[in-house]
FIDO-557001 format. One record per residue (C-alpha): residue in three letters; x, y, z. Coordinates in steps of 0.1 Angstrom, whole numbers, plus 5000, padded with zeros to 4 digits. Example, Ala and Ser with C-alpha at 12.3 -4.5 7.8 and 13.67 -1.06 7.14 Angstrom:
2
<r><type>ALA</type><u>5123</u><v>4955</v><w>5078</w></r>
<r><type>SER</type><u>5137</u><v>4989</v><w>5071</w></r>
This chain:
333
<r><type>UNK</type><u>1547</u><v>2034</v><w>8696</w></r>
<r><type>UNK</type><u>1542</u><v>1994</v><w>8697</w></r>
<r><type>UNK</type><u>1513</u><v>1978</v><w>8674</w></r>
<r><type>UNK</type><u>1479</u><v>1984</v><w>8694</w></r>
<r><type>UNK</type><u>1464</u><v>1954</v><w>8687</w></r>
<r><type>UNK</type><u>1468</u><v>1915</v><w>8701</w></r>
<r><type>UNK</type><u>1456</u><v>1880</v><w>8690</w></r>
<r><type>UNK</type><u>1432</u><v>1868</v><w>8723</w></r>
<r><type>UNK</type><u>1410</u><v>1836</v><w>8723</w></r>
<r><type>UNK</type><u>1380</u><v>1859</v><w>8710</w></r>
<r><type>UNK</type><u>1399</u><v>1870</v><w>8681</w></r>
<r><type>UNK</type><u>1426</u><v>1908</v><w>8673</w></r>
<r><type>UNK</type><u>1412</u><v>1929</v><w>8706</w></r>
<r><type>UNK</type><u>1426</u><v>1961</v><w>8708</w></r>
<r><type>UNK</type><u>1427</u><v>1964</v><w>8745</w></r>
<r><type>UNK</type><u>1433</u><v>2006</v><w>8748</w></r>
<r><type>UNK</type><u>1405</u><v>2010</v><w>8725</w></r>
<r><type>UNK</type><u>1381</u><v>1985</v><w>8738</w></r>
<r><type>UNK</type><u>1371</u><v>1966</v><w>8710</w></r>
<r><type>UNK</type><u>1376</u><v>1936</v><w>8685</w></r>
<r><type>UNK</type><u>1380</u><v>1932</v><w>8648</w></r>
<r><type>UNK</type><u>1359</u><v>1903</v><w>8636</w></r>
<r><type>UNK</type><u>1356</u><v>1887</v><w>8667</w></r>
<r><type>UNK</type><u>1349</u><v>1851</v><w>8669</w></r>
<r><type>UNK</type><u>1333</u><v>1850</v><w>8699</w></r>
<r><type>UNK</type><u>1307</u><v>1876</v><w>8719</w></r>
<r><type>UNK</type><u>1328</u><v>1909</v><w>8727</w></r>
<r><type>UNK</type><u>1311</u><v>1940</v><w>8741</w></r>
<r><type>UNK</type><u>1324</u><v>1960</v><w>8710</w></r>
<r><type>UNK</type><u>1327</u><v>1946</v><w>8677</w></r>
<r><type>UNK</type><u>1340</u><v>1964</v><w>8647</w></r>
<r><type>UNK</type><u>1329</u><v>1942</v><w>8620</w></r>
<r><type>UNK</type><u>1349</u><v>1943</v><w>8582</w></r>
<r><type>UNK</type><u>1323</u><v>1927</v><w>8563</w></r>
<r><type>UNK</type><u>1293</u><v>1905</v><w>8563</w></r>
<r><type>UNK</type><u>1306</u><v>1873</v><w>8554</w></r>
<r><type>UNK</type><u>1298</u><v>1840</v><w>8576</w></r>
<r><type>UNK</type><u>1336</u><v>1841</v><w>8595</w></r>
<r><type>UNK</type><u>1343</u><v>1874</v><w>8601</w></r>
<r><type>UNK</type><u>1310</u><v>1880</v><w>8616</w></r>
<r><type>UNK</type><u>1300</u><v>1868</v><w>8653</w></r>
<r><type>UNK</type><u>1263</u><v>1868</v><w>8673</w></r>
<r><type>UNK</type><u>1262</u><v>1883</v><w>8706</w></r>
<r><type>UNK</type><u>1279</u><v>1907</v><w>8710</w></r>
<r><type>UNK</type><u>1268</u><v>1937</v><w>8730</w></r>
<r><type>UNK</type><u>1276</u><v>1965</v><w>8702</w></r>
<r><type>UNK</type><u>1289</u><v>1967</v><w>8667</w></r>
<r><type>UNK</type><u>1309</u><v>1992</v><w>8644</w></r>
<r><type>UNK</type><u>1303</u><v>1987</v><w>8606</w></r>
<r><type>UNK</type><u>1301</u><v>2003</v><w>8571</w></r>
<r><type>UNK</type><u>1272</u><v>2017</v><w>8561</w></r>
<r><type>UNK</type><u>1275</u><v>2004</v><w>8524</w></r>
<r><type>UNK</type><u>1269</u><v>1969</v><w>8540</w></r>
<r><type>UNK</type><u>1243</u><v>1974</v><w>8566</w></r>
<r><type>UNK</type><u>1216</u><v>1956</v><w>8544</w></r>
<r><type>UNK</type><u>1236</u><v>1926</v><w>8539</w></r>
<r><type>UNK</type><u>1252</u><v>1926</v><w>8575</w></r>
<r><type>UNK</type><u>1217</u><v>1926</v><w>8592</w></r>
<r><type>UNK</type><u>1209</u><v>1889</v><w>8577</w></r>
<r><type>UNK</type><u>1240</u><v>1874</v><w>8597</w></r>
<r><type>UNK</type><u>1231</u><v>1896</v><w>8631</w></r>
<r><type>UNK</type><u>1192</u><v>1902</v><w>8627</w></r>
<r><type>UNK</type><u>1173</u><v>1932</v><w>8639</w></r>
<r><type>UNK</type><u>1176</u><v>1928</v><w>8673</w></r>
<r><type>UNK</type><u>1217</u><v>1936</v><w>8672</w></r>
<r><type>UNK</type><u>1230</u><v>1976</v><w>8679</w></r>
<r><type>UNK</type><u>1245</u><v>1983</v><w>8648</w></r>
<r><type>UNK</type><u>1268</u><v>2017</v><w>8648</w></r>
<r><type>UNK</type><u>1275</u><v>2024</v><w>8613</w></r>
<r><type>UNK</type><u>1302</u><v>2048</v><w>8598</w></r>
<r><type>UNK</type><u>1306</u><v>2064</v><w>8562</w></r>
<r><type>UNK</type><u>1340</u><v>2054</v><w>8546</w></r>
<r><type>UNK</type><u>1367</u><v>2079</v><w>8560</w></r>
<r><type>UNK</type><u>1343</u><v>2090</v><w>8587</w></r>
<r><type>UNK</type><u>1364</u><v>2094</v><w>8622</w></r>
<r><type>UNK</type><u>1356</u><v>2080</v><w>8654</w></r>
<r><type>UNK</type><u>1374</u><v>2083</v><w>8692</w></r>
<r><type>UNK</type><u>1373</u><v>2052</v><w>8708</w></r>
<r><type>UNK</type><u>1394</u><v>2060</v><w>8738</w></r>
<r><type>UNK</type><u>1419</u><v>2080</v><w>8725</w></r>
<r><type>UNK</type><u>1423</u><v>2054</v><w>8694</w></r>
<r><type>UNK</type><u>1411</u><v>2075</v><w>8662</w></r>
<r><type>UNK</type><u>1391</u><v>2048</v><w>8639</w></r>
<r><type>UNK</type><u>1376</u><v>2054</v><w>8609</w></r>
<r><type>UNK</type><u>1366</u><v>2020</v><w>8580</w></r>
<r><type>UNK</type><u>1379</u><v>2025</v><w>8543</w></r>
<r><type>UNK</type><u>1368</u><v>2009</v><w>8513</w></r>
<r><type>UNK</type><u>1384</u><v>1967</v><w>8509</w></r>
<r><type>UNK</type><u>1370</u><v>1964</v><w>8474</w></r>
<r><type>UNK</type><u>1360</u><v>1927</v><w>8487</w></r>
<r><type>UNK</type><u>1322</u><v>1927</v><w>8489</w></r>
<r><type>UNK</type><u>1294</u><v>1951</v><w>8488</w></r>
<r><type>UNK</type><u>1301</u><v>1973</v><w>8524</w></r>
<r><type>UNK</type><u>1337</u><v>1954</v><w>8530</w></r>
<r><type>UNK</type><u>1362</u><v>1980</v><w>8549</w></r>
<r><type>UNK</type><u>1394</u><v>1983</v><w>8561</w></r>
<r><type>UNK</type><u>1401</u><v>1990</v><w>8599</w></r>
<r><type>UNK</type><u>1426</u><v>2024</v><w>8603</w></r>
<r><type>UNK</type><u>1434</u><v>2029</v><w>8637</w></r>
<r><type>UNK</type><u>1456</u><v>2058</v><w>8650</w></r>
<r><type>UNK</type><u>1472</u><v>2063</v><w>8679</w></r>
<r><type>UNK</type><u>1495</u><v>2086</v><w>8691</w></r>
<r><type>UNK</type><u>1508</u><v>2097</v><w>8654</w></r>
<r><type>UNK</type><u>1509</u><v>2055</v><w>8646</w></r>
<r><type>UNK</type><u>1487</u><v>2045</v><w>8621</w></r>
<r><type>UNK</type><u>1476</u><v>2007</v><w>8621</w></r>
<r><type>UNK</type><u>1452</u><v>1991</v><w>8587</w></r>
<r><type>UNK</type><u>1440</u><v>1961</v><w>8596</w></r>
<r><type>UNK</type><u>1431</u><v>1949</v><w>8555</w></r>
<r><type>UNK</type><u>1402</u><v>1926</v><w>8560</w></r>
<r><type>UNK</type><u>1396</u><v>1909</v><w>8529</w></r>
<r><type>UNK</type><u>1403</u><v>1928</v><w>8499</w></r>
<r><type>UNK</type><u>1400</u><v>1929</v><w>8460</w></r>
<r><type>UNK</type><u>1418</u><v>1952</v><w>8434</w></r>
<r><type>UNK</type><u>1402</u><v>1946</v><w>8406</w></r>
<r><type>UNK</type><u>1373</u><v>1965</v><w>8399</w></r>
<r><type>UNK</type><u>1337</u><v>1954</v><w>8408</w></r>
<r><type>UNK</type><u>1312</u><v>1973</v><w>8398</w></r>
<r><type>UNK</type><u>1293</u><v>1957</v><w>8430</w></r>
<r><type>UNK</type><u>1312</u><v>1975</v><w>8456</w></r>
<r><type>UNK</type><u>1335</u><v>2007</v><w>8463</w></r>
<r><type>UNK</type><u>1371</u><v>2003</v><w>8448</w></r>
<r><type>UNK</type><u>1397</u><v>1994</v><w>8476</w></r>
<r><type>UNK</type><u>1415</u><v>2022</v><w>8488</w></r>
<r><type>UNK</type><u>1451</u><v>2023</v><w>8491</w></r>
<r><type>UNK</type><u>1460</u><v>2038</v><w>8527</w></r>
<r><type>UNK</type><u>1495</u><v>2047</v><w>8539</w></r>
<r><type>UNK</type><u>1504</u><v>2031</v><w>8572</w></r>
<r><type>UNK</type><u>1529</u><v>2025</v><w>8597</w></r>
<r><type>UNK</type><u>1519</u><v>1989</v><w>8603</w></r>
<r><type>UNK</type><u>1496</u><v>1965</v><w>8577</w></r>
<r><type>UNK</type><u>1478</u><v>1936</v><w>8584</w></r>
<r><type>UNK</type><u>1469</u><v>1916</v><w>8552</w></r>
<r><type>UNK</type><u>1449</u><v>1887</v><w>8544</w></r>
<r><type>UNK</type><u>1466</u><v>1857</v><w>8522</w></r>
<r><type>UNK</type><u>1439</u><v>1838</v><w>8507</w></r>
<r><type>UNK</type><u>1453</u><v>1838</v><w>8475</w></r>
<r><type>UNK</type><u>1489</u><v>1843</v><w>8485</w></r>
<r><type>UNK</type><u>1509</u><v>1818</v><w>8462</w></r>
<r><type>UNK</type><u>1524</u><v>1828</v><w>8430</w></r>
<r><type>UNK</type><u>1502</u><v>1808</v><w>8407</w></r>
<r><type>UNK</type><u>1471</u><v>1828</v><w>8418</w></r>
<r><type>UNK</type><u>1468</u><v>1854</v><w>8391</w></r>
<r><type>UNK</type><u>1433</u><v>1866</v><w>8373</w></r>
<r><type>UNK</type><u>1424</u><v>1874</v><w>8342</w></r>
<r><type>UNK</type><u>1408</u><v>1907</v><w>8337</w></r>
<r><type>UNK</type><u>1373</u><v>1903</v><w>8351</w></r>
<r><type>UNK</type><u>1360</u><v>1910</v><w>8313</w></r>
<r><type>UNK</type><u>1375</u><v>1888</v><w>8296</w></r>
<r><type>UNK</type><u>1361</u><v>1858</v><w>8320</w></r>
<r><type>UNK</type><u>1326</u><v>1872</v><w>8316</w></r>
<r><type>UNK</type><u>1337</u><v>1867</v><w>8277</w></r>
<r><type>UNK</type><u>1338</u><v>1828</v><w>8282</w></r>
<r><type>UNK</type><u>1308</u><v>1828</v><w>8304</w></r>
<r><type>UNK</type><u>1287</u><v>1839</v><w>8280</w></r>
<r><type>UNK</type><u>1304</u><v>1819</v><w>8252</w></r>
<r><type>UNK</type><u>1297</u><v>1788</v><w>8276</w></r>
<r><type>UNK</type><u>1260</u><v>1798</v><w>8284</w></r>
<r><type>UNK</type><u>1255</u><v>1800</v><w>8247</w></r>
<r><type>UNK</type><u>1270</u><v>1766</v><w>8238</w></r>
<r><type>UNK</type><u>1250</u><v>1750</v><w>8260</w></r>
<r><type>UNK</type><u>1218</u><v>1766</v><w>8249</w></r>
<r><type>UNK</type><u>1227</u><v>1758</v><w>8212</w></r>
<r><type>UNK</type><u>1228</u><v>1716</v><w>8228</w></r>
<r><type>UNK</type><u>1192</u><v>1726</v><w>8251</w></r>
<r><type>UNK</type><u>1209</u><v>1721</v><w>8282</w></r>
<r><type>UNK</type><u>1208</u><v>1746</v><w>8314</w></r>
<r><type>UNK</type><u>1236</u><v>1768</v><w>8323</w></r>
<r><type>UNK</type><u>1244</u><v>1761</v><w>8362</w></r>
<r><type>UNK</type><u>1267</u><v>1782</v><w>8378</w></r>
<r><type>UNK</type><u>1280</u><v>1782</v><w>8416</w></r>
<r><type>UNK</type><u>1288</u><v>1804</v><w>8434</w></r>
<r><type>UNK</type><u>1291</u><v>1819</v><w>8469</w></r>
<r><type>UNK</type><u>1257</u><v>1835</v><w>8476</w></r>
<r><type>UNK</type><u>1271</u><v>1870</v><w>8493</w></r>
<r><type>UNK</type><u>1293</u><v>1884</v><w>8469</w></r>
<r><type>UNK</type><u>1305</u><v>1868</v><w>8439</w></r>
<r><type>UNK</type><u>1268</u><v>1859</v><w>8433</w></r>
<r><type>UNK</type><u>1259</u><v>1895</v><w>8426</w></r>
<r><type>UNK</type><u>1298</u><v>1895</v><w>8405</w></r>
<r><type>UNK</type><u>1284</u><v>1870</v><w>8380</w></r>
<r><type>UNK</type><u>1256</u><v>1886</v><w>8379</w></r>
<r><type>UNK</type><u>1267</u><v>1919</v><w>8368</w></r>
<r><type>UNK</type><u>1285</u><v>1901</v><w>8341</w></r>
<r><type>UNK</type><u>1259</u><v>1881</v><w>8324</w></r>
<r><type>UNK</type><u>1241</u><v>1897</v><w>8296</w></r>
<r><type>UNK</type><u>1202</u><v>1894</v><w>8304</w></r>
<r><type>UNK</type><u>1196</u><v>1899</v><w>8270</w></r>
<r><type>UNK</type><u>1207</u><v>1861</v><w>8258</w></r>
<r><type>UNK</type><u>1182</u><v>1841</v><w>8283</w></r>
<r><type>UNK</type><u>1163</u><v>1839</v><w>8317</w></r>
<r><type>UNK</type><u>1185</u><v>1845</v><w>8341</w></r>
<r><type>UNK</type><u>1171</u><v>1822</v><w>8374</w></r>
<r><type>UNK</type><u>1186</u><v>1823</v><w>8411</w></r>
<r><type>UNK</type><u>1181</u><v>1801</v><w>8444</w></r>
<r><type>UNK</type><u>1167</u><v>1816</v><w>8473</w></r>
<r><type>UNK</type><u>1195</u><v>1823</v><w>8492</w></r>
<r><type>UNK</type><u>1211</u><v>1839</v><w>8463</w></r>
<r><type>UNK</type><u>1179</u><v>1861</v><w>8456</w></r>
<r><type>UNK</type><u>1173</u><v>1870</v><w>8489</w></r>
<r><type>UNK</type><u>1210</u><v>1885</v><w>8488</w></r>
<r><type>UNK</type><u>1201</u><v>1899</v><w>8454</w></r>
<r><type>UNK</type><u>1172</u><v>1915</v><w>8475</w></r>
<r><type>UNK</type><u>1195</u><v>1928</v><w>8499</w></r>
<r><type>UNK</type><u>1221</u><v>1944</v><w>8472</w></r>
<r><type>UNK</type><u>1190</u><v>1962</v><w>8456</w></r>
<r><type>UNK</type><u>1179</u><v>1976</v><w>8488</w></r>
<r><type>UNK</type><u>1214</u><v>1990</v><w>8492</w></r>
<r><type>UNK</type><u>1214</u><v>2006</v><w>8455</w></r>
<r><type>UNK</type><u>1229</u><v>1982</v><w>8432</w></r>
<r><type>UNK</type><u>1214</u><v>1982</v><w>8404</w></r>
<r><type>UNK</type><u>1216</u><v>1943</v><w>8397</w></r>
<r><type>UNK</type><u>1203</u><v>1930</v><w>8366</w></r>
<r><type>UNK</type><u>1165</u><v>1912</v><w>8369</w></r>
<r><type>UNK</type><u>1164</u><v>1880</v><w>8378</w></r>
<r><type>UNK</type><u>1139</u><v>1849</v><w>8386</w></r>
<r><type>UNK</type><u>1138</u><v>1834</v><w>8419</w></r>
<r><type>UNK</type><u>1133</u><v>1792</v><w>8408</w></r>
<r><type>UNK</type><u>1111</u><v>1786</v><w>8434</w></r>
<r><type>UNK</type><u>1083</u><v>1805</v><w>8416</w></r>
<r><type>UNK</type><u>1089</u><v>1790</v><w>8380</w></r>
<r><type>UNK</type><u>1067</u><v>1766</v><w>8367</w></r>
<r><type>UNK</type><u>1064</u><v>1731</v><w>8359</w></r>
<r><type>UNK</type><u>1063</u><v>1737</v><w>8325</w></r>
<r><type>UNK</type><u>1098</u><v>1762</v><w>8327</w></r>
<r><type>UNK</type><u>1121</u><v>1757</v><w>8300</w></r>
<r><type>UNK</type><u>1154</u><v>1759</v><w>8315</w></r>
<r><type>UNK</type><u>1170</u><v>1753</v><w>8286</w></r>
<r><type>UNK</type><u>1178</u><v>1784</v><w>8275</w></r>
<r><type>UNK</type><u>1184</u><v>1795</v><w>8312</w></r>
<r><type>UNK</type><u>1215</u><v>1804</v><w>8332</w></r>
<r><type>UNK</type><u>1211</u><v>1792</v><w>8375</w></r>
<r><type>UNK</type><u>1232</u><v>1811</v><w>8399</w></r>
<r><type>UNK</type><u>1228</u><v>1789</v><w>8430</w></r>
<r><type>UNK</type><u>1252</u><v>1782</v><w>8461</w></r>
<r><type>UNK</type><u>1279</u><v>1754</v><w>8460</w></r>
<r><type>UNK</type><u>1262</u><v>1737</v><w>8486</w></r>
<r><type>UNK</type><u>1233</u><v>1728</v><w>8458</w></r>
<r><type>UNK</type><u>1260</u><v>1706</v><w>8435</w></r>
<r><type>UNK</type><u>1242</u><v>1673</v><w>8439</w></r>
<r><type>UNK</type><u>1208</u><v>1678</v><w>8454</w></r>
<r><type>UNK</type><u>1179</u><v>1666</v><w>8446</w></r>
<r><type>UNK</type><u>1172</u><v>1704</v><w>8441</w></r>
<r><type>UNK</type><u>1192</u><v>1703</v><w>8408</w></r>
<r><type>UNK</type><u>1166</u><v>1680</v><w>8391</w></r>
<r><type>UNK</type><u>1145</u><v>1703</v><w>8381</w></r>
<r><type>UNK</type><u>1169</u><v>1715</v><w>8355</w></r>
<r><type>UNK</type><u>1173</u><v>1683</v><w>8340</w></r>
<r><type>UNK</type><u>1197</u><v>1682</v><w>8313</w></r>
<r><type>UNK</type><u>1223</u><v>1706</v><w>8328</w></r>
<r><type>UNK</type><u>1260</u><v>1724</v><w>8326</w></r>
<r><type>UNK</type><u>1279</u><v>1731</v><w>8359</w></r>
<r><type>UNK</type><u>1304</u><v>1754</v><w>8365</w></r>
<r><type>UNK</type><u>1321</u><v>1771</v><w>8396</w></r>
<r><type>UNK</type><u>1330</u><v>1805</v><w>8399</w></r>
<r><type>UNK</type><u>1364</u><v>1807</v><w>8424</w></r>
<r><type>UNK</type><u>1398</u><v>1816</v><w>8428</w></r>
<r><type>UNK</type><u>1407</u><v>1776</v><w>8434</w></r>
<r><type>UNK</type><u>1393</u><v>1769</v><w>8396</w></r>
<r><type>UNK</type><u>1434</u><v>1786</v><w>8387</w></r>
<r><type>UNK</type><u>1449</u><v>1752</v><w>8400</w></r>
<r><type>UNK</type><u>1446</u><v>1724</v><w>8375</w></r>
<r><type>UNK</type><u>1430</u><v>1693</v><w>8387</w></r>
<r><type>UNK</type><u>1401</u><v>1719</v><w>8408</w></r>
<r><type>UNK</type><u>1374</u><v>1720</v><w>8388</w></r>
<r><type>UNK</type><u>1375</u><v>1680</v><w>8386</w></r>
<r><type>UNK</type><u>1381</u><v>1677</v><w>8424</w></r>
<r><type>UNK</type><u>1347</u><v>1698</v><w>8429</w></r>
<r><type>UNK</type><u>1327</u><v>1681</v><w>8407</w></r>
<r><type>UNK</type><u>1316</u><v>1706</v><w>8380</w></r>
<r><type>UNK</type><u>1324</u><v>1709</v><w>8341</w></r>
<r><type>UNK</type><u>1338</u><v>1739</v><w>8341</w></r>
<r><type>UNK</type><u>1358</u><v>1763</v><w>8361</w></r>
<r><type>UNK</type><u>1356</u><v>1802</v><w>8362</w></r>
<r><type>UNK</type><u>1388</u><v>1821</v><w>8377</w></r>
<r><type>UNK</type><u>1369</u><v>1849</v><w>8393</w></r>
<r><type>UNK</type><u>1379</u><v>1858</v><w>8426</w></r>
<r><type>UNK</type><u>1370</u><v>1887</v><w>8455</w></r>
<r><type>UNK</type><u>1406</u><v>1881</v><w>8469</w></r>
<r><type>UNK</type><u>1435</u><v>1899</v><w>8456</w></r>
<r><type>UNK</type><u>1462</u><v>1881</v><w>8436</w></r>
<r><type>UNK</type><u>1497</u><v>1875</v><w>8443</w></r>
<r><type>UNK</type><u>1509</u><v>1904</v><w>8426</w></r>
<r><type>UNK</type><u>1480</u><v>1924</v><w>8439</w></r>
<r><type>UNK</type><u>1493</u><v>1913</v><w>8471</w></r>
<r><type>UNK</type><u>1525</u><v>1920</v><w>8468</w></r>
<r><type>UNK</type><u>1523</u><v>1951</v><w>8452</w></r>
<r><type>UNK</type><u>1497</u><v>1966</v><w>8478</w></r>
<r><type>UNK</type><u>1516</u><v>1957</v><w>8512</w></r>
<r><type>UNK</type><u>1546</u><v>1976</v><w>8489</w></r>
<r><type>UNK</type><u>1526</u><v>2007</v><w>8482</w></r>
<r><type>UNK</type><u>1515</u><v>2009</v><w>8523</w></r>
<r><type>UNK</type><u>1546</u><v>2018</v><w>8529</w></r>
<r><type>UNK</type><u>1546</u><v>1994</v><w>8559</w></r>
<r><type>UNK</type><u>1574</u><v>1994</v><w>8585</w></r>
<r><type>UNK</type><u>1557</u><v>1965</v><w>8595</w></r>
<r><type>UNK</type><u>1533</u><v>1939</v><w>8581</w></r>
<r><type>UNK</type><u>1513</u><v>1911</v><w>8597</w></r>
<r><type>UNK</type><u>1504</u><v>1880</v><w>8575</w></r>
<r><type>UNK</type><u>1471</u><v>1864</v><w>8579</w></r>
<r><type>UNK</type><u>1443</u><v>1844</v><w>8560</w></r>
<r><type>UNK</type><u>1456</u><v>1818</v><w>8537</w></r>
<r><type>UNK</type><u>1493</u><v>1809</v><w>8530</w></r>
<r><type>UNK</type><u>1506</u><v>1830</v><w>8556</w></r>
<r><type>UNK</type><u>1542</u><v>1813</v><w>8557</w></r>
<r><type>UNK</type><u>1548</u><v>1814</v><w>8515</w></r>
<r><type>UNK</type><u>1541</u><v>1853</v><w>8519</w></r>
<r><type>UNK</type><u>1560</u><v>1856</v><w>8552</w></r>
<r><type>UNK</type><u>1589</u><v>1845</v><w>8535</w></r>
<r><type>UNK</type><u>1583</u><v>1861</v><w>8502</w></r>
<r><type>UNK</type><u>1581</u><v>1896</v><w>8521</w></r>
<r><type>UNK</type><u>1612</u><v>1890</v><w>8544</w></r>
<r><type>UNK</type><u>1635</u><v>1882</v><w>8515</w></r>
<r><type>UNK</type><u>1626</u><v>1923</v><w>8504</w></r>
<r><type>UNK</type><u>1638</u><v>1933</v><w>8532</w></r>
<r><type>UNK</type><u>1599</u><v>1941</v><w>8548</w></r>
<r><type>UNK</type><u>1595</u><v>1931</v><w>8586</w></r>
<r><type>UNK</type><u>1570</u><v>1904</v><w>8581</w></r>
<r><type>UNK</type><u>1551</u><v>1881</v><w>8609</w></r>
<r><type>UNK</type><u>1527</u><v>1857</v><w>8608</w></r>
<r><type>UNK</type><u>1493</u><v>1865</v><w>8628</w></r>
<r><type>UNK</type><u>1472</u><v>1834</v><w>8637</w></r>
<r><type>UNK</type><u>1436</u><v>1836</v><w>8634</w></r>
<r><type>UNK</type><u>1407</u><v>1815</v><w>8628</w></r>
<r><type>UNK</type><u>1394</u><v>1828</v><w>8592</w></r>
<r><type>UNK</type><u>1384</u><v>1806</v><w>8569</w></r>
<r><type>UNK</type><u>1380</u><v>1801</v><w>8528</w></r>
<r><type>UNK</type><u>1367</u><v>1773</v><w>8515</w></r>
<r><type>UNK</type><u>1334</u><v>1771</v><w>8491</w></r>
<r><type>UNK</type><u>1311</u><v>1775</v><w>8519</w></r>
<r><type>UNK</type><u>1328</u><v>1809</v><w>8527</w></r>
<r><type>UNK</type><u>1339</u><v>1835</v><w>8503</w></r>
<r><type>UNK</type><u>1364</u><v>1826</v><w>8475</w></r>
């Protein structure tokens, strides 16, 4: 049995099954792994996605989109191709796509994370013949500390800022990262404020049943509000804008896997960097690929050449798979 997918000008296509996965342009049927902007495309005739992520996906596609929702593990038949979605652990509703045809199993991982996160369903390991993996942080330098330890450092930073009478501003991507950071904070330390974009995603998470701590939208603060004991969650795009001036003397931080690289904090123009990622790190990447038992591995989205070379050195049939997915401070990290 041959690999059932091919890369086209509109993305990854299963011609026999009549669907694309995370297409780059409008198609008749799109299977969407998650709601990040670089994995969704408006204008498709029909969408297939996980039920867990339905509320956040609507923020991307709008109420007019036709979306078929599947529970994790629920299978459907598409022209003889058995398709099911399984947890990727990346953000709320993120899914791996499992395709079975004539006994051959192909898994498209989408973006995935192996560390536990209370804001979404944990990653599910799937055995398969062909595995398509992301490689966003596919370099040996990218190794994540335990989140609990990172949150201890964040809380200590917040406390030291309070003692100095400074507001604490954490910049984090509005979908997924901001909610993960929020779940690691201690609301008893002081008020937690949010940028309107973050608050809208918080609302969607709460609609989905995720028990996030209470937050206060900055827009509802009064002129007399004292931010000196507060922590504020905002998107990276807020840095350097007039919106930031209302907090007066403040300390800024960026929560991102990119903070593992020395000098990145300075390049991003923040006071602190906290290494928190919604993606798998290098050890997790290598361990996951081996555990799938895949006979062939297609690598996309990141440090493709490095990962392909490392896998080939291990005797794994690895190949690059060209894609347009991107990761920077405007998308997920």
